[in-house]
C-alpha positions, 0 to 999 in steps of 0.5 A: 430968903425964898419968896413963897407965893400962893398961885392967886397972888402970882400975877402981880408979884410976877409982873413986878419982878420981871428980870431985866433980860426978859423985860427987854425982850418982850413988848408991852403987848406981850408982857400984859399976859406974863404972870411969872418972869423971875430968873429962878422959879420953883414949882413945888408939890405938883403931880408930874406927867413928864412926857417920857411915858413913864409913871406919873409922879406925885409931890414933885418939885421943878426948878426953872433957872434962866429959861431952862429946867434946872432940876426935877425931883421929889419935893424936899429932896430937890434943893430950892435955890436961895431967892427963888420965886416959889409957887406952892402948887398942891392939887396941880399937875405939870406936863411938858409944853404941848407940841402940835404938829397939825396946828394951822393958823387958820379957822375953817368952816363949811363956808369959810377959811380965815387967817387967825394971826391974832387969835390963833397964837394966843389960844395955842399958848393959852391951851398949853401949846408951846410949839407948833407946825403949821402944816400947810399955810394959807398965806406962807408969808403971813405965817413967816412974819408972825413967826418972827414977831413971836420970836422977837417978843412982839406978839404972844404965841408958840414957837412955829415951824412953817410949812409952805403951801399945800402941794397937790396935783390936778387943779382946784376943780379936781379937789372941789374947793369953794371960795378962798380954799384954793389959796392953800394950794400950789398945783404942780403937773411935773416933778420939775415944778414940784422942785421949784416950789420947794426950792423957793419956799425953803429959801424963804424960811419954810422947813416942812412941805405938805403933800395933798390928796391929788399929788402923783408919786413922781411929784411927791418923790421930787418934793421929798428929794428936794426938801431933804437936800435943803434940810427940810422935811415932807409930810402929807394929807394923802389919798392918791398916794397910800401910806405904804407908798409914802414910806417907799418914797421916803416921806417923813410924816403922814397925817390924819392916820386911818381916815386918809390911808387908801392902802386898804381900798380894793378900788384904788388906782395908781396916782388916783384918789378914790372919792368915796374910799372912806365908805369902804374903810368901815370893813377894814379889820384893824388887826388884819395882815394888811394893816400890820404890813402898813405899820411894818413899812412905816416903822422900818422907814421911820415915818411918823404918823400925826393923829388929829382925833379932835378934828374928826370928832367934830363931824360926829353927832353930839360930839364933842361936849359943847364947850362954853369956852368955844362959844365965848371965843367965836365971833357971833356970826361964826358961832351961829354957823357952828351951832347950826351945823352942830344941830344939823348933824345931831339930827343924823342917824348915820352911824358911819362917822362914829364907826370910822372915828372909833376905828381911827383911834384903834388904828393909832393905838395899834400903830404905837403898839407896833413900834410906830412914832405917833404925834398929834395935832388938831387941825382947827375947824368947825368948833375945834379951836386952836389950843382947845383941840389939842387939849381935847386930843388928850381926852380922846387918846385916854378914851382910846386906851392910852394911859394918861402918861402915854397920851401926854407923850404922844402930844409932847415928846413924840412931836418934839422928836418928829421936829428933830428937837428932842434935845430941847423940848418935849419932856420935863428933863433937867437941861431942856427949855422950861416949856411947862403947863400948870393945870389946876386939877388932876387929868389922870383921875379926870381927863377933862381937867386937861382944860384947867390950864392956869399958867403956861411956861415958854422958855421959863416965862409964865403966861396967864392962860385966862388972860390970853383967852379973854383977849380973843373973846368974840374974835375967833373966825374974823382975825 
């Protein structure tokens, strides 16, 4: 007999039917957030955005068995196994687990940068983010330890791909880093130093390396070469190196898109980061030959781009809409700082940030049209919180002109492809891991519904989004 459960009754029923294998692998501190842990689960009568970029499908059923997706298809046409826990979910939407490629375990403001080893992973998972790349670590050992705790079922959170420290040229005074931001960086002067950094951190467990704004081409080439020799990859928040140079160097991924690319700056000098180049980006024509040349090089060399629209939106007056979830999650002192900065920006009459932001979105749409592989991340900072920022990216990509299906593809399947995990993650496809996000609403008709996450499945185990969010109330920015 099938157990048919309304969503409201899911938490109690799910906890009392924990399978022996799942119960053995999850600590009590993790199990308290589990709402579904049955060996076989059927999500029925859902709207499905499957991550492939294909048409949105209505009235679908997804079968989860032993942590993987067993079957997907029209409700009534897919056979629900006997004894399955059935979730009747009309009015709900299912998407793949989000793959965040610029998802730090830190929170950064104008005055501080804080490790979020407690609150960050919970918020990512609550927001539907089941896999992240940390994209440069404040404390790599701390993140490596967190990764193992999550894998061992001791802490709730997403799967983690760990990056080593930011690798840059120059020194802290060249970058102008206040406070403990300098801890992010390993400053290298020679290619040999760069190779040593990569050799050390790959042995410790890092599988990505982030190049930063003052890196030289010679040092970057050494990082890329050494990383590839050791089975790791290289991405970058660039400036001293242009995107076309990054492609020529064999980098795997460039971050942030238009607003970090100096290909178009007439004052750019080799291996130098022109400090005011963004002011000159305003004049760039997204449809110009020089932009098309950048795209041709990136596509030809298979260099992916990671967009972070939610991070850049935070610098624009009166954007994004004020989110009560953010205010509730922030530590009171950090909340006051965020509101103060936001109010100060609201008084600005400078239209340049908005113009650049819109160009950045146009740039990413044009890159995809040119055949480029675009993924997404959020870069937590200034009210852009883990998980919530990933959700906001969806709204911004729809605003930019992507279809809902394309926006979900960028945030899921494309991220899995960049990580080399397309065989296991990124789409709602039979045989893949059951990483799924259940949304109480229709983000196709109303993009803001992307925030209405109810249950997040990671490897077939369903987590209660509301409980995870409640567990960090008032703590973000301090732990």
